[in-house]
C-alpha positions as CSV (number, residue, x, y, z in Angstrom):
1,M,0.0,0.0,0.0
2,N,1.3,3.4,-0.9
3,K,1.5,5.0,2.5
4,S,3.3,8.2,1.5
5,L,0.6,8.9,-1.1
6,I,-2.1,8.4,1.4
7,K,-0.6,10.8,3.8
8,A,0.2,13.4,1.1
9,R,-3.4,13.2,-0.3
10,R,-4.9,13.5,3.2
11,I,-2.8,16.6,3.9
12,E,-3.7,18.0,0.4
13,K,-7.4,17.6,1.2
14,G,-6.9,19.3,4.6
15,Y,-8.1,16.3,6.6
16,S,-6.7,15.3,10.0
17,Q,-6.0,11.6,10.7
18,E,-9.0,11.7,13.1
19,A,-11.3,13.1,10.4
20,V,-10.4,10.4,7.9
21,A,-10.8,7.7,10.6
22,R,-14.3,9.1,11.4
23,K,-15.3,9.1,7.7
24,L,-14.1,5.4,7.4
25,D,-15.8,4.5,10.7
26,I,-12.6,3.1,12.1
27,T,-10.5,4.0,15.2
28,L,-7.8,6.7,15.0
29,R,-5.2,4.0,15.9
30,T,-6.3,1.8,13.0
31,Y,-6.0,4.7,10.6
32,Q,-2.6,5.5,12.0
33,K,-1.6,2.0,11.3
34,I,-2.9,2.3,7.7
35,E,-0.8,5.5,7.2
36,N,2.3,4.6,9.1
37,D,2.8,0.9,9.7
38,E,4.4,-0.8,6.7
39,S,3.3,-4.2,7.9
40,Y,-0.4,-3.3,8.3
41,L,-2.6,-3.8,5.3
42,P,-6.3,-2.9,5.6
43,N,-9.0,-5.0,4.1
44,V,-10.2,-4.3,0.5
45,I,-13.4,-2.6,1.6
46,T,-11.6,-0.1,3.9
47,G,-9.1,0.5,1.1
48,L,-11.8,1.3,-1.4
49,Q,-13.5,3.6,1.1
50,L,-10.2,5.3,1.8
51,A,-9.8,5.9,-1.9
52,Y,-13.3,7.4,-2.1
53,V,-12.8,9.7,0.9
54,L,-9.5,10.9,-0.5
55,R,-11.0,11.2,-4.0
56,M,-8.3,9.1,-5.7
57,N,-8.1,6.1,-7.9
58,P,-8.1,3.0,-5.7
59,F,-5.5,1.3,-8.0
60,R,-3.0,4.0,-6.9
61,L,-3.2,2.7,-3.3
62,W,-1.7,-0.6,-4.0
63,S,1.5,-1.5,-5.9
64,V,0.6,-4.4,-8.2
65,T,3.5,-6.4,-9.5
66,K,3.6,-9.3,-11.9
67,P,3.9,-12.6,-10.0
68,N,7.0,-14.7,-10.8
69,S,6.2,-17.5,-13.2
């Protein structure tokens, strides 16, 4: 998940972490994990909701690489 993009977009929109967490109906701590913890990956529904709240293409949230054959 592109954590730096999420934070940059949130700041660009003028939202606090708490405001985004409220919009997603998750705790502030959970949102902080989404934005800062490299090992935390939210479920797809939360990711899609986050993309909607931040008005961005959901495909930009995840880095998709071709699997090894």
